C-alpha positions as CSV (number, residue, x, y, z in Angstrom):
1,M,-3.1,10.6,18.5
2,F,-1.4,9.1,15.4
3,K,2.2,8.0,15.2
4,W,4.5,10.1,13.1
5,H,5.1,7.6,10.3
6,V,1.4,7.1,9.8
7,L,0.8,10.8,9.4
8,Q,3.8,11.0,7.1
9,R,2.6,8.2,4.9
10,C,-1.0,9.6,4.7
11,S,0.2,13.1,3.9
12,I,2.5,11.8,1.2
13,H,-0.4,10.0,-0.4
14,F,-3.1,12.6,0.0
15,L,-1.0,15.6,-0.9
16,M,0.3,13.8,-4.1
17,Q,3.9,13.9,-3.0
18,K,6.4,11.3,-3.8
19,G,8.1,9.7,-0.8
20,C,11.5,8.0,-1.1
21,Q,9.9,4.6,-0.5
22,L,7.4,5.0,-3.3
23,V,10.1,6.4,-5.7
24,N,12.3,3.4,-5.0
25,S,9.4,1.1,-5.5
26,F,8.7,2.7,-8.9
27,I,12.4,2.4,-9.8
28,A,12.3,-1.3,-8.9
29,I,9.1,-1.9,-10.9
30,G,10.3,0.0,-13.9
31,S,13.8,-1.5,-14.0
32,G,12.5,-5.1,-14.2
33,G,11.1,-4.7,-17.7
34,V,9.4,-7.7,-19.3
35,S,11.6,-10.5,-18.2
36,G,13.4,-8.9,-15.2
37,R,17.0,-8.8,-14.0
38,G,17.1,-12.4,-12.9
39,Y,16.2,-14.2,-9.6
40,G,18.4,-12.7,-6.8
41,N,19.8,-9.8,-8.9
42,S,17.7,-7.0,-7.4
43,I,19.4,-3.7,-6.8
44,Q,16.6,-2.0,-4.9
45,Q,16.5,-4.6,-2.0
46,E,20.1,-3.8,-1.1
47,G,19.3,-0.9,1.2
48,F,17.1,1.3,-1.0
49,L,13.6,-0.2,-0.2
50,P,12.7,-0.7,3.4
51,E,11.3,-4.1,4.2
52,P,11.7,-5.5,0.7
53,H,10.7,-9.0,1.9
54,T,7.3,-7.9,3.3
55,D,5.8,-4.6,2.3
56,F,7.5,-4.2,-1.1
57,I,7.8,-7.8,-2.2
58,M,5.9,-7.1,-5.4
59,S,8.4,-4.4,-6.4
60,I,11.3,-6.8,-5.9
61,V,9.4,-9.6,-7.8
62,S,8.8,-7.1,-10.6
63,E,12.5,-6.1,-10.7
64,E,13.8,-9.7,-10.5
65,L,11.2,-11.6,-12.6
66,G,9.7,-8.7,-14.6
67,I,6.1,-8.4,-15.8
68,I,6.0,-12.1,-16.6
69,G,6.6,-13.0,-12.9
70,V,4.1,-10.5,-11.7
71,L,1.4,-11.8,-14.0
72,I,2.1,-15.3,-12.9
73,I,1.6,-14.3,-9.2
74,L,-1.5,-12.2,-9.9
75,T,-3.0,-15.0,-12.0
76,G,-2.5,-17.4,-9.0
77,L,-4.0,-15.0,-6.6
78,L,-7.0,-14.3,-8.9
79,T,-7.5,-18.0,-9.4
80,I,-7.7,-18.5,-5.6
81,V,-10.2,-15.7,-5.3
82,L,-12.4,-16.8,-8.2
83,R,-12.3,-20.4,-7.1
84,S,-13.4,-19.5,-3.6
85,F,-16.4,-17.6,-5.0
86,K,-17.3,-20.6,-7.2
87,I,-17.1,-22.8,-4.1
88,A,-19.4,-20.4,-2.3
89,Q,-21.8,-20.4,-5.2
90,E,-22.0,-24.2,-5.4
91,C,-22.2,-24.6,-1.6
92,K,-25.4,-26.1,-0.2
93,S,-25.0,-24.6,3.3
94,Q,-25.2,-20.9,3.9
95,F,-22.4,-21.1,6.5
96,G,-20.0,-22.7,4.1
97,S,-20.9,-20.2,1.5
98,L,-20.2,-17.3,3.8
99,I,-16.9,-18.7,4.9
100,S,-15.9,-19.2,1.2
101,I,-16.9,-15.6,0.3
102,G,-15.0,-14.3,3.4
103,I,-11.8,-16.2,2.5
104,G,-11.9,-15.0,-1.1
105,S,-12.6,-11.5,0.0
106,M,-9.7,-11.6,2.5
107,I,-7.2,-12.8,-0.1
108,G,-8.5,-10.4,-2.7
109,L,-8.5,-7.3,-0.5
110,Q,-5.1,-8.0,1.0
111,S,-3.7,-8.3,-2.5
112,I,-5.4,-5.1,-3.7
113,V,-4.2,-3.1,-0.7
114,N,-0.6,-4.4,-1.0
115,L,-0.5,-3.8,-4.8
116,G,-2.2,-0.4,-4.4
117,G,0.4,0.7,-1.8
118,V,3.4,-0.5,-3.9
119,T,2.0,1.3,-7.0
120,G,1.0,4.5,-5.2
121,M,-2.8,4.0,-5.6
122,F,-3.3,3.7,-1.9
123,P,-1.3,4.8,1.1
124,L,1.4,2.4,2.3
125,T,-0.1,0.3,5.0
126,G,2.2,-2.7,5.5
127,T,-0.4,-5.2,4.5
128,P,1.4,-8.4,3.4
129,L,0.8,-10.0,0.0
130,P,-0.9,-13.3,0.6
131,F,1.4,-16.4,0.3
132,I,4.3,-14.3,-1.0
133,S,5.4,-11.9,1.8
134,F,7.7,-13.0,4.5
135,G,6.0,-13.6,7.8
136,G,4.8,-16.7,9.7
137,S,1.5,-15.5,11.1
138,S,0.2,-14.2,7.8
139,L,1.3,-17.3,5.9
140,M,-0.2,-19.6,8.6
141,A,-3.6,-17.7,8.6
142,N,-3.7,-17.9,4.8
143,L,-2.9,-21.7,4.8
144,I,-5.5,-22.3,7.5
145,A,-8.0,-20.4,5.3
146,M,-7.0,-22.6,2.3
147,G,-7.6,-25.7,4.4
148,L,-11.1,-24.5,5.3
149,L,-11.8,-23.7,1.7
150,I,-10.7,-27.2,0.6
151,N,-12.7,-28.8,3.4
152,I,-15.8,-26.9,2.3
153,S,-15.3,-28.0,-1.3
154,I,-14.8,-31.6,-0.4
155,F,-17.9,-31.5,2.0
156,N,-20.0,-30.1,-0.9
157,K,-19.0,-32.9,-3.2
158,K,-19.9,-35.6,-0.7
159,R,-23.5,-34.3,-0.3
């Protein structure tokens, strides 16, 4: 019914075991420190972490740019989410308000699931980090969502 890797990831999470992916993610996060090793100087992406450019991008960012880089990215994502909720609150049409809330929720939940998987809070799911992970379809969907959000904001100001 389930594929083997799905069962393995869930059993690692729910039985409180540490899988090699999660251990290497912790090593990458911990070795970055406050300011990181420097852009492009990651050790964990050289064969230790699977899919470092998609699933574990925040581990690599933490290793290369440190806590400072992670906080900058999280601040940017939080700003997008909060701004989308503010646009929804100021929106005069219910449809625009619901679209804005949906976009903010989509960006926020994708970020939470990705960060939860990287830090061991949630099972690893392969959810990309919005605007940061490598992948054309995810980036395109997020950019289209941002275009909708900007359009809703402009439309509200014209009314």
